[in-house]
N, C-alpha and C positions, 0 to 999 in steps of 0.2 A: 757336366752330366753325372759324374760320380757323386758329387755333393748332393745333387737333386735326388739321386737314387738312394743315397744314404738316408736322407730324410724320409723317403718313401718307405724304406725298410723299417726304420725305427717306429714310424707312425703305424704301420701295419701291425707290428708286434704289439704295440701298446693297445691297439684296438682289440687284438686277440685276447690279451690278458684280461681285459674287462669283460668281453663278451662271453668268454668261456664260463664265467660264473653264472650265466643265464641260459645257455643253450640247452642244458639238460632239464630245465624246468618246463615240462610239457604236460598239461593237464588234459586228460581225455574223458573225464567223468562229466556227464551232463547234470545240471541242477536246474530245478524250476525257478528257484529264487536266488538272489545274491547270498552267498555264504558269509557267515561272520568271518572276520579277518583271520582269527586264530585257526579256524577249521580249514580255511583256504590254504594257509601256510602248511598245515599238517598234511593235507592231501597232496600238496605240491612236493613236499619232501618225500612222501611215500612213493610218488611216481618217480622221483629222481633216483631212489635206491634201486629201482627195477630197470633203469635205463643204462644199457651198456654202450650203445652208439647211436648216432644221429646222422641223417642225411637230409639236407634241405636246400631249396633254392633261396638265394638272398639278393636283395638290392641294398647297396650301401651308398649313402649320400653324406658327403662331408661339406659343410658350409664353412668357408674360411672367412673369418670376421674381418681381417685387415683389408681384404679386397672385395668383400661382399660377393663371393663367388661360390657356387655349389658344384662340386664334382660328383658324378654318379658312376657307380660301377655295379656290375651284375655278375652272378656266377652261381656255383654250387659249393656248399661247405659240407665236409665230412668230419665228424668228431668221434673219437673212440677213447673210452676211459681205460687206463689213465694216460695222459700226456701225449695223445696223438691227435693231430689236426691236419686237414688239407683244405685250403681255400683255392678253388679253381676259378679264376676271374676270366670271363669271356668277353665282356664289354666294358669300356670302349676298346681295350686292347687286352691281349692274353697275358696272364702272368699266374704264377703259382706260389703260394706260401705253404710250405711243408714243415711240420714240426713233429718230431718223434722224441723218445726219451733221451737221445744223444745229441742230435743236431737240429737246428732251425735253418731253413733255407728260404730265400726269396729269389725266384727265377723269373727273369724277364726276357723272353725269347727275342723280342724286337731289338733289344740292346745287346743280345748275346752276352748277358752278364748274370751272375748268380752271387748272392750274398749269403754267407754262412756264419753261424755263431753257435757256441755250445748252448744247449738247451738250458742248463742250470743257470746261465747268465741272464736269461730273459725271465725266468720265474723267480724274480726277487720279491714279488708280491706274495706274502704269506697267504692271503685270501685265495689267490689263483692256485697256489700249490695245494691247498686243502681240497678244492673242488676237483682238481686234476688227479688227486690221489683217491678220490671217491669218498671222502670223509666230511665234506662240507655240509652244513646245515643252514638253511635259509634263515630261520629265526635266530640262530646263534651268531651269524655273521653280518646280518643286516637289521636295521630298524626298518620295518615295513609298514606302510600305511596307504590307504586310498588317497589318490591325488586330490588336491584342492585347487580351485573351487569345484571342479568337476570330477566325479567318480567314474563317469562313462564318457565316451566320445560321441560324435554325432551319429555313429553307426550302432551305438549301444554297447560297444566293447569296453571292457573294464580298464581303468587307468590306475596304476600303482606307482608309488615312489619308494625307492630303496636307498637307504643311506648306509654305507659301509661302516661297521663299528670300528674297524681298523682302517685308518686312512693311509693306505700304502699303494693305492692305485692311481693317485693323481686326479681322482674324480670325486667330488663331494656327493653327488646324487645321480642315481640311475632312474630312468623313467621307462616303464614297460606297459605294453598294451596286451590284454588277454581277450581272445575271441569269445564272444558271448555264447556261441553255439557249442564249441567243443573244448573250451577252456585251455587252448594252447596259447603260449606266448607267441605273438605274431610280430611284435615290434619292440625295439628298445632304442633309447637315445640317451646321450650324455654330452656335456660340454667340458672341454679341457680348461686349463688355467688361463689360456689366451682367448677364451670365448668362442673357439671353434666348436661347432656342433656336429656330432656324428649320429646318424640314424641308420639302423639296420632293420629291414623288414624281411621276415621269413615266410616262405610259402611251400606247399607240398612237403610238409615235415614228415619224415618217416623214421620210426623208432626201431632199434634192435634189428639191424640189417645183417648181422654177422659179418661185419667188415673185416677183411684180411689185413693183418699187420703190414704186409708188403705194400699196401696202398700208400703208406706213410713214409716210404723210403724214397730217396732221390739220389741220382747219379748225374752230374752235369754232362750234357752232351758234348761231343768233341767240338772244339773251337770256341767254347764258352769260357770267358774270363771269370775266375772266381776271386771274390774279395772277402777276406777274413775280417769279421766285425769284432770289436772288443766286447 
């Protein structure tokens, strides 16, 4: 059980490191026509500068290639700049992933177990650190282009491909979907080195909620076994 939860912990953290680079990119300006790519990037970056925190509903699906199985989880994510995140999973079972400037916790109530690690140890990605420090720039950190062969999906939402200029995330490409009506990022996906595919879809995205720092603190309840992760 501990070995399985260790994998769960490490995979959850890896997912967070990649997704944090995207969560702050929320475009709210409406345009009649498709913007040129450079203008789209510029407006995205401008929006990022004004974003202090985010709250959103999420659906996470992970397709495990070796067994051809898809696992689906749902919940609410809270992100506050810099270096604060809270992922509250509600389905299929409850768990919490809490990250603050000092510690990262994965708490699984059903197992009465919590896994803890120093935050500095998980932010080994220079790209993630830049974004969490509020100094990331989309055009400086990614090669960005409209996806091929399709620039829009069947709903007319825009499809972009992002290639990190510094390959320290373990992922070669990120794929994002931007809503055609409000220009918010509503989905992203990526594959790891083993061919497993993660898809995250966001809904009810709310910007600048004045989230309290206390939301990102965690104290293990009585009777919960704590495992220290390297």
